[in-house]
C-alpha positions as CSV (number, residue, x, y, z in Angstrom):
1,M,103.8,110.4,121.2
2,S,103.0,111.3,117.7
3,T,100.6,109.0,115.9
4,S,102.9,108.6,112.9
5,I,105.8,107.7,115.2
6,K,103.6,105.0,116.9
7,L,102.6,103.6,113.5
8,L,106.3,103.6,112.5
9,E,107.1,101.6,115.6
10,F,104.6,98.9,114.5
11,Y,106.2,98.9,111.0
12,R,109.7,98.6,112.4
13,A,108.6,95.7,114.6
14,D,107.1,94.0,111.5
15,D,103.8,94.0,113.3
16,L,101.1,94.4,110.6
17,P,98.2,93.3,112.9
18,G,99.3,95.9,115.5
19,F,99.7,98.6,112.8
20,I,96.2,97.9,111.5
21,K,94.7,97.9,115.0
22,E,96.4,101.3,115.8
23,W,95.3,102.6,112.4
24,R,91.6,101.7,113.1
25,R,91.9,103.2,116.6
26,R,93.3,106.5,115.2
27,Y,91.2,106.6,112.0
28,P,87.8,104.9,112.7
29,G,85.9,104.0,109.6
30,Q,88.7,104.8,107.3
31,S,90.4,102.3,105.1
32,G,94.0,102.5,104.0
33,A,96.1,100.8,106.7
34,V,97.6,98.3,104.4
35,Q,98.3,100.9,101.7
36,A,99.9,103.1,104.4
37,W,102.1,100.1,105.4
38,L,103.2,99.6,101.8
39,D,103.9,103.3,101.3
40,I,106.1,103.2,104.4
41,A,107.8,100.1,103.2
42,T,108.4,101.6,99.7
43,A,109.8,104.8,101.2
44,D,112.0,102.7,103.5
45,G,113.5,100.9,100.5
46,A,111.9,97.6,101.1
47,Y,110.9,97.4,97.4
48,T,113.1,98.4,94.6
49,A,112.6,98.3,90.9
50,I,114.4,95.6,88.9
51,E,115.2,96.3,85.3
52,G,112.9,94.5,83.0
53,E,110.2,94.0,85.7
54,I,106.9,95.7,85.7
55,S,107.2,99.1,87.2
């Protein structure tokens, strides 16, 4: 199974702790798990710009 697919499965299950654990397993010593989660969420349409809000 591809690493990115496994990370996506944690995202789809709304399992941030599992996502972070898998991130640390796959990328020891590297930060960025929460940013990756947010990038996936943004690409997935979880966050949308609202007119008049900070962009």
